Backbone bond lengths (Angstrom), bond angles and torsions (degrees), N, CA, C in turn:
res aa  C-N    CA-C-N  psi(-1)  N-CA   C-N-CA  omega(-1)  CA-C   N-CA-C  phi
1 M - - - 1.456 - - 1.517 109.96 -
2 N 1.302 115.93 137.70 1.456 121.19 176.95 1.527 108.18 -81.15
3 T 1.303 116.48 106.36 1.462 120.02 -174.12 1.527 112.19 -77.24
4 S 1.328 118.04 -10.23 1.460 118.96 179.63 1.525 111.13 -76.57
5 K 1.324 117.40 -20.76 1.457 120.83 179.22 1.526 109.02 -97.22
6 K 1.322 115.07 116.92 1.461 119.17 177.34 1.514 110.16 -69.91
7 I 1.320 116.45 141.11 1.460 121.11 173.90 1.527 107.32 -70.25
8 R 1.336 115.65 129.24 1.471 121.51 -179.89 1.525 109.13 -103.96
9 V 1.331 115.96 122.43 1.460 121.71 -176.91 1.527 109.48 -123.21
10 V 1.325 115.88 127.42 1.456 121.08 171.18 1.522 107.22 -92.62
11 V 1.324 117.15 123.58 1.461 122.34 174.30 1.522 106.30 -106.45
12 A 1.328 116.12 122.78 1.458 120.40 -172.09 1.520 112.64 -133.44
13 K 1.321 114.46 149.49 1.471 123.12 177.04 1.521 107.92 -115.69
14 P 1.342 117.59 89.11 1.457 118.51 -179.69 1.520 112.03 -75.58
15 G 1.327 115.13 151.61 1.459 119.95 173.40 1.515 113.82 83.96
16 L 1.314 115.20 -158.60 1.457 121.58 -170.35 1.522 113.91 -97.22
17 D 1.310 116.38 4.95 1.452 121.77 179.53 1.534 109.69 -60.33
18 G 1.315 117.19 128.13 1.458 120.22 -175.52 1.514 115.11 -105.13
19 H 1.301 118.31 10.59 1.469 121.76 -175.42 1.522 108.99 -112.91
20 D 1.325 117.60 117.12 1.462 118.64 -175.68 1.527 114.30 -125.60
21 R 1.311 116.80 18.17 1.463 118.59 -179.65 1.531 111.49 -60.10
22 G 1.331 116.75 -46.74 1.462 120.89 179.68 1.516 111.76 -60.91
23 A 1.336 116.78 -43.49 1.468 120.82 179.76 1.527 110.31 -61.23
24 K 1.325 116.66 -40.34 1.470 120.18 179.51 1.529 111.26 -67.75
25 I 1.327 117.04 -37.74 1.471 120.68 177.61 1.530 109.90 -62.86
26 I 1.327 117.05 -44.45 1.464 121.19 179.14 1.527 110.40 -66.00
27 A 1.329 116.76 -43.36 1.469 120.17 178.80 1.533 110.33 -57.92
28 R 1.326 116.81 -43.84 1.467 120.30 179.58 1.533 110.85 -65.30
29 A 1.321 116.83 -42.29 1.471 120.13 -179.86 1.524 110.57 -62.44
30 L 1.327 117.26 -41.41 1.464 120.80 178.95 1.531 110.43 -65.69
31 R 1.332 116.18 -41.75 1.475 120.25 176.40 1.522 110.52 -61.62
32 D 1.322 115.85 -46.24 1.472 120.35 -179.74 1.523 111.33 -61.04
33 A 1.337 116.75 -25.56 1.466 121.90 179.29 1.535 111.31 -86.54
34 G 1.331 116.27 5.39 1.457 120.22 175.18 1.519 115.46 93.90
35 M 1.320 117.41 9.66 1.463 119.82 178.58 1.518 109.97 -91.21
36 E 1.310 115.09 155.66 1.455 120.74 174.02 1.520 107.18 -91.57
37 V 1.323 117.29 121.86 1.465 121.27 -174.33 1.524 109.83 -116.17
38 I 1.306 115.24 131.17 1.453 122.31 174.48 1.519 106.14 -112.27
39 Y 1.339 116.63 109.68 1.465 120.16 179.54 1.518 108.04 -97.94
40 T 1.329 116.10 122.82 1.461 120.59 -172.90 1.522 114.14 -83.75
41 G 1.319 118.08 -13.51 1.454 120.04 -176.96 1.522 111.93 87.32
42 L 1.307 115.29 -175.66 1.467 122.28 -175.41 1.528 112.55 -79.62
43 H 1.327 114.35 161.65 1.471 123.56 168.34 1.521 113.84 58.94
44 Q 1.322 116.61 47.34 1.455 121.01 179.07 1.530 110.36 -91.39
45 T 1.322 116.19 139.71 1.465 119.93 173.91 1.526 108.11 -81.53
46 P 1.328 117.92 157.28 1.467 119.62 174.68 1.535 111.65 -53.54
47 E 1.332 116.47 -39.30 1.462 120.36 179.85 1.528 111.47 -62.74
48 Q 1.330 117.10 -43.10 1.472 120.55 178.64 1.525 111.12 -63.10
49 I 1.319 116.54 -40.33 1.468 120.56 -178.51 1.525 110.28 -65.21
50 V 1.321 116.63 -46.67 1.472 120.11 -179.38 1.533 109.85 -64.11
51 E 1.322 117.29 -39.62 1.470 120.89 177.40 1.532 110.45 -60.15
52 T 1.319 116.85 -41.18 1.470 120.56 178.14 1.521 110.61 -64.93
53 V 1.323 117.11 -42.97 1.468 121.11 178.05 1.531 109.94 -56.86
54 I 1.342 116.04 -43.98 1.468 120.83 -179.85 1.521 110.83 -66.82
55 Q 1.330 116.88 -50.85 1.467 121.13 -176.55 1.517 112.15 -61.42
56 E 1.327 116.29 -36.81 1.462 120.74 -176.11 1.527 112.43 -89.88
57 D 1.331 117.52 -1.75 1.459 122.31 -177.86 1.533 109.88 49.70
58 A 1.338 114.25 51.16 1.466 120.95 -173.37 1.526 111.96 -72.74
59 D 1.333 114.69 148.42 1.463 122.30 174.29 1.523 110.91 -88.69
60 A 1.338 116.01 -25.18 1.465 121.25 -175.55 1.519 109.29 -151.00
61 V 1.334 114.70 156.23 1.460 120.76 172.70 1.519 107.50 -132.69
62 G 1.311 115.61 131.24 1.453 122.43 176.32 1.517 108.80 -111.06
63 L 1.309 116.42 116.38 1.454 121.89 -179.12 1.517 109.29 -100.12
64 S 1.313 116.74 126.15 1.456 121.31 179.71 1.523 108.28 -109.46
65 I 1.341 115.58 116.79 1.466 119.98 -174.72 1.531 109.71 -133.56
66 L 1.321 114.90 120.67 1.465 120.37 177.30 1.523 111.50 -115.91
67 S 1.319 116.93 -6.03 1.466 121.58 -169.81 1.520 114.63 -80.67
68 G 1.346 116.87 -13.20 1.454 119.47 -175.72 1.518 113.03 90.68
69 A 1.329 117.90 -0.43 1.473 121.75 -177.46 1.527 112.59 -94.05
70 H 1.332 116.76 17.83 1.471 120.02 -175.07 1.524 113.41 -62.31
71 M 1.325 118.45 -32.03 1.466 120.14 -177.72 1.538 111.97 -77.75
72 T 1.315 116.69 -8.04 1.470 121.95 172.36 1.520 110.29 -100.75
73 L 1.326 116.42 -47.85 1.466 121.09 -173.77 1.528 113.34 -72.44
74 V 1.328 117.46 -45.15 1.470 120.10 -175.69 1.531 111.48 -64.56
75 P 1.356 119.36 -46.98 1.470 118.12 177.75 1.530 112.33 -58.59
76 R 1.326 116.85 -37.18 1.473 120.50 179.55 1.529 110.14 -64.04
77 I 1.313 117.56 -44.42 1.466 121.34 179.74 1.525 110.40 -64.12
78 V 1.324 116.82 -44.66 1.467 121.08 179.11 1.530 110.29 -61.96
79 D 1.336 116.46 -42.50 1.472 120.45 178.59 1.527 111.21 -62.88
80 L 1.321 116.59 -43.41 1.466 120.26 -179.92 1.530 111.05 -64.06
81 L 1.329 117.35 -39.55 1.470 120.00 176.99 1.527 109.81 -61.77
82 R 1.335 116.44 -43.36 1.479 120.28 179.66 1.521 111.06 -64.08
83 E 1.349 116.31 -41.82 1.469 120.29 179.06 1.529 111.18 -58.80
84 Q 1.317 115.71 -33.96 1.473 121.19 179.11 1.536 111.69 -86.92
85 E 1.335 115.73 6.13 1.463 122.90 -179.58 1.531 112.26 58.96
86 I 1.332 114.51 37.45 1.464 120.98 176.32 1.522 106.93 -101.53
87 D 1.327 115.72 102.95 1.461 119.70 -177.11 1.523 111.92 -121.05
88 D 1.326 116.21 9.49 1.462 119.51 -177.59 1.526 112.51 -114.56
89 V 1.324 116.95 16.97 1.465 121.31 178.44 1.521 108.91 -102.18
90 L 1.317 115.83 126.81 1.462 122.15 178.03 1.529 108.22 -73.22
91 V 1.335 117.50 121.99 1.469 121.63 -179.51 1.521 108.34 -107.03
92 T 1.335 115.65 122.12 1.456 120.75 175.75 1.525 108.58 -124.75
93 V 1.335 115.06 155.15 1.459 121.46 179.66 1.519 107.57 -129.38
94 G 1.319 115.42 138.17 1.457 120.96 175.14 1.511 109.47 -131.79
95 G 1.319 115.40 153.43 1.458 119.21 177.09 1.512 111.96 134.06
96 T 1.310 114.79 -162.06 1.466 120.58 -178.18 1.523 108.62 -86.16
97 I 1.311 114.70 86.04 1.460 122.33 -178.13 1.530 108.03 -111.13
98 P 1.343 118.15 119.74 1.464 119.48 178.40 1.534 111.11 -60.86
99 A 1.315 115.80 142.35 1.469 121.14 -177.84 1.533 111.63 -54.43
100 D 1.325 117.49 -35.03 1.468 120.83 -178.62 1.526 112.47 -65.12
101 D 1.324 117.64 -24.58 1.473 121.23 -177.53 1.530 112.62 -87.28
102 I 1.313 117.80 -17.31 1.470 120.80 -174.92 1.532 112.07 -61.69
103 P 1.352 120.31 -47.59 1.469 118.66 178.75 1.532 112.51 -59.70
104 E 1.321 117.00 -37.12 1.466 121.13 179.22 1.530 110.90 -65.06
105 L 1.315 116.60 -42.30 1.468 120.30 177.94 1.527 110.65 -63.33
106 K 1.316 116.44 -40.50 1.469 119.91 179.30 1.530 110.92 -66.61
107 K 1.340 116.94 -35.97 1.467 120.02 175.93 1.519 111.29 -61.26
108 L 1.328 116.54 -33.61 1.463 121.55 179.67 1.529 112.02 -70.55
109 G 1.331 116.66 -20.21 1.458 119.37 -179.04 1.514 114.40 121.88
110 V 1.331 117.15 5.07 1.468 120.18 175.86 1.528 108.02 -71.91
111 A 1.319 116.45 129.06 1.466 120.38 -176.39 1.524 112.09 -72.38
112 E 1.343 116.43 -39.35 1.461 119.68 -179.31 1.519 109.35 -157.84
113 V 1.336 114.92 152.12 1.461 122.59 176.68 1.524 107.35 -121.07
114 F 1.320 115.79 126.21 1.464 121.62 179.32 1.520 108.71 -111.27
115 T 1.319 115.66 120.77 1.458 120.57 -179.00 1.532 109.27 -96.98
116 P 1.342 117.20 166.78 1.461 119.37 -179.20 1.531 111.45 -52.24
117 G 1.304 115.87 136.49 1.457 121.08 -179.45 1.517 113.38 96.03
118 A 1.334 117.30 -7.31 1.470 119.65 177.33 1.530 108.01 -62.53
119 P 1.333 117.18 130.70 1.467 119.09 179.91 1.529 111.52 -61.17
120 T 1.311 115.70 132.37 1.461 121.10 -179.41 1.523 111.07 -54.77
121 Q 1.325 117.34 -39.17 1.463 120.27 -179.10 1.526 111.38 -63.40
122 D 1.334 117.53 -34.44 1.464 120.78 176.92 1.525 110.71 -62.43
123 I 1.334 116.16 -40.03 1.465 120.89 179.79 1.531 109.58 -67.04
124 V 1.328 116.76 -45.19 1.468 121.66 178.07 1.527 109.82 -58.64
125 D 1.318 116.84 -48.69 1.468 120.90 -178.26 1.525 111.28 -62.48
126 F 1.331 116.89 -42.03 1.464 120.09 -179.57 1.526 110.37 -64.00
127 M 1.336 116.59 -46.32 1.468 120.60 179.59 1.532 110.50 -60.38
128 R 1.313 115.83 -44.27 1.472 120.03 -178.24 1.537 110.00 -62.20
129 A 1.325 116.67 -47.64 1.470 121.26 -177.33 1.532 110.53 -67.70
130 G 1.317 117.27 -45.41 1.454 121.13 -175.52 1.513 113.88 -72.56
131 A 1.321 116.60 -41.92 1.463 120.25 -177.71 1.524 111.51 -71.50
132 S 1.311 117.17 -30.35 1.472 119.50 -178.23 1.524 111.53 -75.64
133 R 1.345 117.01 -18.48 1.475 120.39 177.58 1.514 111.06 -77.42
134 N 1.323 116.41 -25.62 1.476 120.14 -173.93 1.505 111.91 -80.01
C-alpha cells in the first residue's frame, strides 16, 4: 500500500433519516485513523452522494441508514456508481439493517454491513484493508 496517499472516505446519510450521531462517530474514528473523511451531512439523495464520491475521488463510501429505506437507497447508489463506471469504490453500509437484508445488500455489491454495536476499530480496519486494495 502506498502510505503517502490518504484513504478518502465519503460518509453519507441518504434519505430522510435525521439521526447522524453514529455517522459522526465513525467519521471521527476514520479521521483519527489517518483517513481523509468527507461527511456529506443529512438528507442526501443517492445522486448527491455519487456526485460527492466522484468529485472527491473517494476510495470508499460509508452509508449510514437508520430509516429502513436501505433496500431502496443502497441499490440506487450502487446503480448510479455503475452507470458512472465507478467500480473501484468500496461501498459499506451501517445502521439498523435486518439480518435478512444483509445477504441481498452484499449481492448488490456492498462490501460489508455494520450493524449497531459493531466495534469502531473493526470498521476502521475493514475500510483500511478494503480501500487500499482498490
